[in-house]
Biopython code that builds the backbone (N, CA, C, O; Angstrom):
import numpy as np
from Bio.PDB.StructureBuilder import StructureBuilder

atoms = [
    (1, "MET", "N", (124.908, 118.157, 103.374)),
    (1, "MET", "CA", (126.180, 118.417, 104.021)),
    (1, "MET", "C", (126.348, 117.447, 105.191)),
    (1, "MET", "O", (125.419, 117.223, 105.968)),
    (2, "VAL", "N", (127.523, 116.890, 105.299)),
    (2, "VAL", "CA", (127.834, 115.952, 106.370)),
    (2, "VAL", "C", (128.548, 116.698, 107.477)),
    (2, "VAL", "O", (129.448, 117.499, 107.225)),
    (3, "HIS", "N", (128.138, 116.428, 108.700)),
    (3, "HIS", "CA", (128.773, 117.066, 109.861)),
    (3, "HIS", "C", (129.463, 115.998, 110.697)),
    (3, "HIS", "O", (128.913, 114.921, 110.926)),
    (4, "PHE", "N", (130.649, 116.300, 111.140)),
    (4, "PHE", "CA", (131.404, 115.395, 111.989)),
    (4, "PHE", "C", (131.625, 116.054, 113.342)),
    (4, "PHE", "O", (131.562, 117.277, 113.465)),
    (5, "ALA", "N", (131.881, 115.248, 114.342)),
    (5, "ALA", "CA", (132.075, 115.754, 115.698)),
    (5, "ALA", "C", (133.374, 116.535, 115.845)),
    (5, "ALA", "O", (133.491, 117.398, 116.715)),
    (6, "SER", "N", (134.342, 116.232, 114.997)),
    (6, "SER", "CA", (135.627, 116.925, 115.108)),
    (6, "SER", "C", (136.332, 116.917, 113.759)),
    (6, "SER", "O", (135.953, 116.185, 112.845)),
    (7, "ALA", "N", (137.350, 117.735, 113.656)),
    (7, "ALA", "CA", (138.167, 117.758, 112.447)),
    (7, "ALA", "C", (138.877, 116.421, 112.260)),
    (7, "ALA", "O", (139.070, 115.975, 111.129)),
    (8, "ALA", "N", (139.263, 115.786, 113.352)),
    (8, "ALA", "CA", (139.931, 114.476, 113.271)),
    (8, "ALA", "C", (138.998, 113.443, 112.650)),
    (8, "ALA", "O", (139.443, 112.618, 111.852)),
    (9, "HIS", "N", (137.716, 113.471, 112.998)),
    (9, "HIS", "CA", (136.751, 112.540, 112.419)),
    (9, "HIS", "C", (136.564, 112.810, 110.930)),
    (9, "HIS", "O", (136.433, 111.878, 110.136)),
    (10, "THR", "N", (136.552, 114.063, 110.561)),
    (10, "THR", "CA", (136.451, 114.426, 109.150)),
    (10, "THR", "C", (137.647, 113.877, 108.375)),
    (10, "THR", "O", (137.487, 113.341, 107.279)),
    (11, "GLU", "N", (138.823, 114.010, 108.935)),
    (11, "GLU", "CA", (140.032, 113.509, 108.286)),
    (11, "GLU", "C", (140.003, 111.985, 108.165)),
    (11, "GLU", "O", (140.420, 111.437, 107.144)),
    (12, "MET", "N", (139.516, 111.303, 109.192)),
    (12, "MET", "CA", (139.409, 109.837, 109.140)),
    (12, "MET", "C", (138.480, 109.420, 108.000)),
    (12, "MET", "O", (138.794, 108.507, 107.235)),
    (13, "PHE", "N", (137.345, 110.091, 107.894)),
    (13, "PHE", "CA", (136.398, 109.773, 106.833)),
    (13, "PHE", "C", (136.993, 110.061, 105.462)),
    (13, "PHE", "O", (136.909, 109.233, 104.555)),
    (14, "ASP", "N", (137.590, 111.231, 105.313)),
    (14, "ASP", "CA", (138.164, 111.613, 104.024)),
    (14, "ASP", "C", (139.265, 110.653, 103.581)),
    (14, "ASP", "O", (139.440, 110.422, 102.384)),
    (15, "ALA", "N", (140.005, 110.092, 104.533)),
    (15, "ALA", "CA", (141.099, 109.182, 104.213)),
    (15, "ALA", "C", (140.597, 107.832, 103.701)),
    (15, "ALA", "O", (141.266, 107.189, 102.893)),
    (16, "ASP", "N", (139.410, 107.397, 104.171)),
    (16, "ASP", "CA", (138.906, 106.073, 103.779)),
    (16, "ASP", "C", (137.383, 106.017, 103.908)),
    (16, "ASP", "O", (136.867, 105.349, 104.804)),
    (17, "PRO", "N", (136.660, 106.709, 103.027)),
    (17, "PRO", "CA", (135.197, 106.737, 103.150)),
    (17, "PRO", "C", (134.551, 105.366, 103.035)),
    (17, "PRO", "O", (133.505, 105.132, 103.639)),
    (18, "GLU", "N", (135.148, 104.452, 102.272)),
    (18, "GLU", "CA", (134.589, 103.107, 102.114)),
    (18, "GLU", "C", (134.505, 102.372, 103.452)),
    (18, "GLU", "O", (133.598, 101.568, 103.665)),
    (19, "ALA", "N", (135.433, 102.643, 104.333)),
    (19, "ALA", "CA", (135.436, 101.982, 105.642)),
    (19, "ALA", "C", (134.199, 102.346, 106.462)),
    (19, "ALA", "O", (133.826, 101.616, 107.381)),
    (20, "PHE", "N", (133.567, 103.461, 106.137)),
    (20, "PHE", "CA", (132.396, 103.912, 106.884)),
    (20, "PHE", "C", (131.077, 103.544, 106.206)),
    (20, "PHE", "O", (130.005, 103.778, 106.764)),
    (21, "ALA", "N", (131.153, 102.978, 105.021)),
    (21, "ALA", "CA", (129.943, 102.576, 104.296)),
    (21, "ALA", "C", (129.385, 101.298, 104.910)),
    (21, "ALA", "O", (130.149, 100.443, 105.358)),
    (22, "PRO", "N", (128.067, 101.160, 104.936)),
    (22, "PRO", "CA", (127.502, 99.919, 105.476)),
    (22, "PRO", "C", (127.850, 98.720, 104.598)),
    (22, "PRO", "O", (127.943, 98.834, 103.376)),
    (23, "LYS", "N", (128.038, 97.589, 105.231)),
    (23, "LYS", "CA", (128.287, 96.341, 104.490)),
    (23, "LYS", "C", (127.065, 96.017, 103.640)),
    (23, "LYS", "O", (125.936, 96.364, 103.986)),
    (24, "TYR", "N", (127.312, 95.354, 102.538)),
    (24, "TYR", "CA", (126.265, 94.857, 101.638)),
    (24, "TYR", "C", (125.367, 95.989, 101.124)),
    (24, "TYR", "O", (124.163, 95.817, 100.936)),
    (25, "ALA", "N", (125.993, 97.148, 100.902)),
    (25, "ALA", "CA", (125.306, 98.318, 100.334)),
    (25, "ALA", "C", (124.081, 98.736, 101.138)),
    (25, "ALA", "O", (123.172, 99.374, 100.608)),
    (26, "GLY", "N", (124.062, 98.380, 102.402)),
    (26, "GLY", "CA", (122.946, 98.754, 103.264)),
    (26, "GLY", "C", (121.787, 97.781, 103.260)),
    (26, "GLY", "O", (120.795, 98.007, 103.952)),
    (27, "TYR", "N", (121.888, 96.685, 102.483)),
    (27, "TYR", "CA", (120.847, 95.651, 102.534)),
    (27, "TYR", "C", (120.935, 94.906, 103.863)),
    (27, "TYR", "O", (121.952, 94.965, 104.555)),
    (28, "CYS", "N", (119.880, 94.220, 104.203)),
    (28, "CYS", "CA", (119.804, 93.451, 105.441)),
    (28, "CYS", "C", (120.917, 92.398, 105.477)),
    (28, "CYS", "O", (121.003, 91.544, 104.594)),
    (29, "ALA", "N", (121.760, 92.469, 106.500)),
    (29, "ALA", "CA", (122.888, 91.542, 106.625)),
    (29, "ALA", "C", (122.412, 90.100, 106.771)),
    (29, "ALA", "O", (123.011, 89.187, 106.201)),
    (30, "TYR", "N", (121.348, 89.893, 107.524)),
    (30, "TYR", "CA", (120.821, 88.530, 107.699)),
    (30, "TYR", "C", (120.321, 87.983, 106.361)),
    (30, "TYR", "O", (120.603, 86.837, 106.013)),
    (31, "ALA", "N", (119.587, 88.794, 105.619)),
    (31, "ALA", "CA", (119.066, 88.349, 104.316)),
    (31, "ALA", "C", (120.207, 87.983, 103.375)),
    (31, "ALA", "O", (120.145, 86.954, 102.701)),
    (32, "VAL", "N", (121.235, 88.802, 103.320)),
    (32, "VAL", "CA", (122.369, 88.501, 102.438)),
    (32, "VAL", "C", (123.024, 87.195, 102.867)),
    (32, "VAL", "O", (123.489, 86.428, 102.023)),
    (33, "SER", "N", (123.065, 86.937, 104.165)),
    (33, "SER", "CA", (123.648, 85.669, 104.627)),
    (33, "SER", "C", (122.816, 84.470, 104.186)),
    (33, "SER", "O", (123.323, 83.349, 104.141)),
    (34, "LYS", "N", (121.547, 84.694, 103.861)),
    (34, "LYS", "CA", (120.645, 83.632, 103.408)),
    (34, "LYS", "C", (120.432, 83.673, 101.889)),
    (34, "LYS", "O", (119.526, 83.024, 101.367)),
    (35, "SER", "N", (121.273, 84.437, 101.189)),
    (35, "SER", "CA", (121.306, 84.486, 99.715)),
    (35, "SER", "C", (120.188, 85.304, 99.069)),
    (35, "SER", "O", (119.796, 85.012, 97.940)),
    (36, "TYR", "N", (119.680, 86.295, 99.742)),
    (36, "TYR", "CA", (118.732, 87.216, 99.111)),
    (36, "TYR", "C", (118.935, 88.609, 99.688)),
    (36, "TYR", "O", (119.713, 88.784, 100.626)),
    (37, "THR", "N", (118.252, 89.589, 99.144)),
    (37, "THR", "CA", (118.329, 90.941, 99.680)),
    (37, "THR", "C", (116.997, 91.321, 100.299)),
    (37, "THR", "O", (115.943, 90.803, 99.928)),
    (38, "ALA", "N", (117.070, 92.230, 101.244)),
    (38, "ALA", "CA", (115.874, 92.774, 101.884)),
    (38, "ALA", "C", (116.195, 94.195, 102.318)),
    (38, "ALA", "O", (117.343, 94.532, 102.608)),
    (39, "SER", "N", (115.172, 95.008, 102.356)),
    (39, "SER", "CA", (115.355, 96.377, 102.827)),
    (39, "SER", "C", (115.695, 96.367, 104.316)),
    (39, "SER", "O", (115.664, 95.320, 104.963)),
    (40, "THR", "N", (116.013, 97.518, 104.839)),
    (40, "THR", "CA", (116.405, 97.604, 106.242)),
    (40, "THR", "C", (115.670, 98.712, 106.963)),
    (40, "THR", "O", (115.114, 99.622, 106.348)),
    (41, "ASP", "N", (115.682, 98.617, 108.250)),
    (41, "ASP", "CA", (115.177, 99.666, 109.131)),
    (41, "ASP", "C", (116.399, 100.467, 109.570)),
    (41, "ASP", "O", (117.285, 99.905, 110.213)),
    (42, "PRO", "N", (116.480, 101.749, 109.252)),
    (42, "PRO", "CA", (117.669, 102.515, 109.606)),
    (42, "PRO", "C", (117.920, 102.607, 111.110)),
    (42, "PRO", "O", (119.004, 103.010, 111.531)),
    (43, "ALA", "N", (116.952, 102.247, 111.903)),
    (43, "ALA", "CA", (117.131, 102.260, 113.356)),
    (43, "ALA", "C", (117.678, 100.929, 113.883)),
    (43, "ALA", "O", (117.971, 100.804, 115.072)),
    (44, "VAL", "N", (117.814, 99.939, 113.000)),
    (44, "VAL", "CA", (118.269, 98.600, 113.413)),
    (44, "VAL", "C", (119.639, 98.335, 112.791)),
    (44, "VAL", "O", (119.743, 97.943, 111.629)),
    (45, "TRP", "N", (120.669, 98.553, 113.575)),
    (45, "TRP", "CA", (122.025, 98.441, 113.061)),
    (45, "TRP", "C", (122.972, 97.952, 114.146)),
    (45, "TRP", "O", (122.660, 97.970, 115.337)),
    (46, "THR", "N", (124.141, 97.515, 113.687)),
    (46, "THR", "CA", (125.205, 97.056, 114.576)),
    (46, "THR", "C", (126.529, 97.507, 113.992)),
    (46, "THR", "O", (126.728, 97.445, 112.779)),
    (47, "ILE", "N", (127.422, 97.953, 114.830)),
    (47, "ILE", "CA", (128.811, 98.137, 114.424)),
    (47, "ILE", "C", (129.570, 96.993, 115.056)),
    (47, "ILE", "O", (129.624, 96.861, 116.279)),
    (48, "TYR", "N", (130.155, 96.166, 114.207)),
    (48, "TYR", "CA", (130.878, 94.982, 114.664)),
    (48, "TYR", "C", (132.202, 94.913, 113.927)),
    (48, "TYR", "O", (132.243, 94.940, 112.697)),
    (49, "GLU", "N", (133.268, 94.825, 114.676)),
    (49, "GLU", "CA", (134.618, 94.808, 114.106)),
    (49, "GLU", "C", (134.804, 95.937, 113.095)),
    (49, "GLU", "O", (135.294, 95.730, 111.984)),
    (50, "VAL", "N", (134.404, 97.118, 113.505)),
    (50, "VAL", "CA", (134.580, 98.364, 112.772)),
    (50, "VAL", "C", (133.792, 98.412, 111.461)),
    (50, "VAL", "O", (134.148, 99.180, 110.567)),
    (51, "ARG", "N", (132.745, 97.620, 111.327)),
    (51, "ARG", "CA", (131.888, 97.652, 110.141)),
    (51, "ARG", "C", (130.446, 97.854, 110.563)),
    (51, "ARG", "O", (130.023, 97.382, 111.618)),
    (52, "LEU", "N", (129.698, 98.557, 109.735)),
    (52, "LEU", "CA", (128.296, 98.869, 109.994)),
    (52, "LEU", "C", (127.404, 97.880, 109.248)),
    (52, "LEU", "O", (127.535, 97.702, 108.037)),
    (53, "TYR", "N", (126.509, 97.247, 109.976)),
    (53, "TYR", "CA", (125.555, 96.285, 109.414)),
    (53, "TYR", "C", (124.138, 96.746, 109.741)),
    (53, "TYR", "O", (123.864, 97.182, 110.859)),
    (54, "PHE", "N", (123.239, 96.650, 108.763)),
    (54, "PHE", "CA", (121.824, 96.935, 108.971)),
    (54, "PHE", "C", (121.023, 95.647, 108.869)),
    (54, "PHE", "O", (121.449, 94.686, 108.227)),
    (55, "ASP", "N", (119.857, 95.637, 109.508)),
    (55, "ASP", "CA", (118.943, 94.507, 109.405)),
    (55, "ASP", "C", (117.522, 94.995, 109.161)),
    (55, "ASP", "O", (117.189, 96.159, 109.382)),
    (56, "TYR", "N", (116.705, 94.067, 108.699)),
    (56, "TYR", "CA", (115.323, 94.340, 108.306)),
    (56, "TYR", "C", (114.460, 94.819, 109.474)),
    (56, "TYR", "O", (113.668, 95.751, 109.331)),
    (57, "SER", "N", (114.621, 94.175, 110.626)),
    (57, "SER", "CA", (113.793, 94.487, 111.792)),
    (57, "SER", "C", (114.532, 94.072, 113.060)),
    (57, "SER", "O", (115.589, 93.444, 112.993)),
    (58, "ARG", "N", (113.980, 94.419, 114.196)),
    (58, "ARG", "CA", (114.596, 94.017, 115.481)),
    (58, "ARG", "C", (114.601, 92.495, 115.626)),
    (58, "ARG", "O", (115.568, 91.931, 116.137)),
    (59, "SER", "N", (113.545, 91.830, 115.190)),
    (59, "SER", "CA", (113.510, 90.369, 115.320)),
    (59, "SER", "C", (114.547, 89.710, 114.407)),
    (59, "SER", "O", (115.173, 88.724, 114.798)),
    (60, "VAL", "N", (114.734, 90.240, 113.203)),
    (60, "VAL", "CA", (115.758, 89.712, 112.309)),
    (60, "VAL", "C", (117.142, 90.022, 112.873)),
    (60, "VAL", "O", (118.042, 89.185, 112.801)),
    (61, "TRP", "N", (117.317, 91.211, 113.430)),
    (61, "TRP", "CA", (118.581, 91.584, 114.071)),
    (61, "TRP", "C", (118.929, 90.576, 115.173)),
    (61, "TRP", "O", (120.086, 90.179, 115.308)),
    (62, "ALA", "N", (117.941, 90.167, 115.949)),
    (62, "ALA", "CA", (118.175, 89.186, 117.016)),
    (62, "ALA", "C", (118.633, 87.848, 116.428)),
    (62, "ALA", "O", (119.547, 87.220, 116.962)),
    (63, "LEU", "N", (118.012, 87.414, 115.344)),
    (63, "LEU", "CA", (118.441, 86.173, 114.678)),
    (63, "LEU", "C", (119.874, 86.299, 114.168)),
    (63, "LEU", "O", (120.685, 85.389, 114.342)),
    (64, "TRP", "N", (120.177, 87.424, 113.545)),
    (64, "TRP", "CA", (121.513, 87.650, 112.998)),
    (64, "TRP", "C", (122.559, 87.587, 114.110)),
    (64, "TRP", "O", (123.638, 87.023, 113.924)),
    (65, "ASN", "N", (122.241, 88.158, 115.246)),
    (65, "ASN", "CA", (123.205, 88.203, 116.342)),
    (65, "ASN", "C", (123.402, 86.863, 117.043)),
    (65, "ASN", "O", (124.405, 86.674, 117.730)),
    (66, "LEU", "N", (122.470, 85.937, 116.884)),
    (66, "LEU", "CA", (122.654, 84.623, 117.511)),
    (66, "LEU", "C", (123.896, 83.915, 116.987)),
    (66, "LEU", "O", (124.608, 83.253, 117.741)),
    (67, "LYS", "N", (124.151, 84.061, 115.686)),
    (67, "LYS", "CA", (125.317, 83.431, 115.054)),
    (67, "LYS", "C", (125.975, 84.442, 114.116)),
    (67, "LYS", "O", (126.240, 84.158, 112.948)),
    (68, "ARG", "N", (126.225, 85.613, 114.658)),
    (68, "ARG", "CA", (126.712, 86.741, 113.864)),
    (68, "ARG", "C", (127.941, 86.385, 113.019)),
    (68, "ARG", "O", (127.963, 86.669, 111.822)),
    (69, "ASP", "N", (128.951, 85.775, 113.618)),
    (69, "ASP", "CA", (130.168, 85.459, 112.854)),
    (69, "ASP", "C", (129.877, 84.506, 111.703)),
    (69, "ASP", "O", (130.405, 84.683, 110.605)),
    (70, "ASP", "N", (129.044, 83.502, 111.940)),
    (70, "ASP", "CA", (128.671, 82.571, 110.872)),
    (70, "ASP", "C", (127.897, 83.287, 109.768)),
    (70, "ASP", "O", (128.127, 83.041, 108.584)),
    (71, "HIS", "N", (126.981, 84.172, 110.158)),
    (71, "HIS", "CA", (126.194, 84.908, 109.160)),
    (71, "HIS", "C", (127.085, 85.835, 108.335)),
    (71, "HIS", "O", (126.863, 86.000, 107.136)),
    (72, "ILE", "N", (128.084, 86.436, 108.965)),
    (72, "ILE", "CA", (128.989, 87.316, 108.227)),
    (72, "ILE", "C", (129.788, 86.513, 107.201)),
    (72, "ILE", "O", (129.964, 86.959, 106.068)),
    (73, "VAL", "N", (130.267, 85.346, 107.586)),
    (73, "VAL", "CA", (130.996, 84.494, 106.639)),
    (73, "VAL", "C", (130.094, 84.155, 105.451)),
    (73, "VAL", "O", (130.520, 84.251, 104.300)),
    (74, "SER", "N", (128.857, 83.761, 105.727)),
    (74, "SER", "CA", (127.922, 83.422, 104.642)),
    (74, "SER", "C", (127.600, 84.636, 103.783)),
    (74, "SER", "O", (127.600, 84.548, 102.555)),
    (75, "ALA", "N", (127.329, 85.763, 104.420)),
    (75, "ALA", "CA", (126.989, 86.969, 103.663)),
    (75, "ALA", "C", (128.153, 87.432, 102.802)),
    (75, "ALA", "O", (127.957, 87.824, 101.652)),
    (76, "ASP", "N", (129.361, 87.389, 103.348)),
    (76, "ASP", "CA", (130.529, 87.771, 102.547)),
    (76, "ASP", "C", (130.678, 86.856, 101.328)),
    (76, "ASP", "O", (131.034, 87.319, 100.245)),
    (77, "ALA", "N", (130.408, 85.567, 101.503)),
    (77, "ALA", "CA", (130.491, 84.620, 100.386)),
    (77, "ALA", "C", (129.392, 84.883, 99.354)),
    (77, "ALA", "O", (129.610, 84.688, 98.159)),
    (78, "ASN", "N", (128.234, 85.316, 99.796)),
    (78, "ASN", "CA", (127.095, 85.563, 98.899)),
    (78, "ASN", "C", (127.168, 86.915, 98.194)),
    (78, "ASN", "O", (126.579, 87.094, 97.128)),
    (79, "TRP", "N", (127.882, 87.857, 98.782)),
    (79, "TRP", "CA", (127.929, 89.220, 98.260)),
    (79, "TRP", "C", (128.997, 89.325, 97.180)),
    (79, "TRP", "O", (130.079, 88.779, 97.393)),
    (80, "PRO", "N", (128.793, 89.965, 96.065)),
    (80, "PRO", "CA", (127.592, 90.651, 95.592)),
    (80, "PRO", "C", (126.716, 89.798, 94.695)),
    (80, "PRO", "O", (125.813, 90.326, 94.046)),
    (81, "ARG", "N", (126.954, 88.496, 94.639)),
    (81, "ARG", "CA", (126.176, 87.606, 93.769)),
    (81, "ARG", "C", (124.670, 87.740, 94.003)),
    (81, "ARG", "O", (123.890, 87.567, 93.066)),
    (82, "VAL", "N", (124.248, 88.040, 95.220)),
    (82, "VAL", "CA", (122.806, 88.144, 95.496)),
    (82, "VAL", "C", (122.147, 89.271, 94.705)),
    (82, "VAL", "O", (120.929, 89.264, 94.525)),
    (83, "LEU", "N", (122.914, 90.216, 94.240)),
    (83, "LEU", "CA", (122.335, 91.311, 93.455)),
    (83, "LEU", "C", (121.902, 90.864, 92.070)),
    (83, "LEU", "O", (121.102, 91.536, 91.419)),
    (84, "GLU", "N", (122.425, 89.735, 91.615)),
    (84, "GLU", "CA", (122.104, 89.238, 90.281)),
    (84, "GLU", "C", (120.723, 88.621, 90.171)),
    (84, "GLU", "O", (120.141, 88.572, 89.088)),
    (85, "GLY", "N", (120.199, 88.151, 91.291)),
    (85, "GLY", "CA", (118.985, 87.396, 91.162)),
    (85, "GLY", "C", (117.855, 87.854, 91.950)),
    (85, "GLY", "O", (116.780, 87.258, 91.892)),
]
sb = StructureBuilder()
sb.init_structure("model")
sb.init_model(0)
sb.init_chain("A")
sb.init_seg("    ")
for serial, (resi, resn, name, xyz) in enumerate(atoms, 1):
    if name == "N":
        sb.init_residue(resn, " ", resi, " ")
    sb.init_atom(name, np.array(xyz, "f"), 0.0, 1.0, " ", f" {name:<3s}", serial, name[0])
structure = sb.get_structure()
C-alpha cells in the first residue's frame, strides 16, 4: 500500500503516475549516459527538473552531477537501446 502526505498528493500521482517513476527504469543514470546499465543504491538519488534519478554509488553520483545536463542528454539518447545489449 502506498501512503501519501495528503489527498492532493494522491490525486497528483493518480493523474500521472509515470511522472513519478524514476528515469531509466531505476538504472544508474550515469551508467546509462555511458551506454550501459548498472544497479543503484536506493539511498543515492536526485530530483532534477521534476524527475527522479538514481545512481550506483555516492562517488558515481558525484561524477554524474559534475556534468549533469550533458549526462542527461547522453542518457536520454541511449535509453532504451542500452537494454538490448
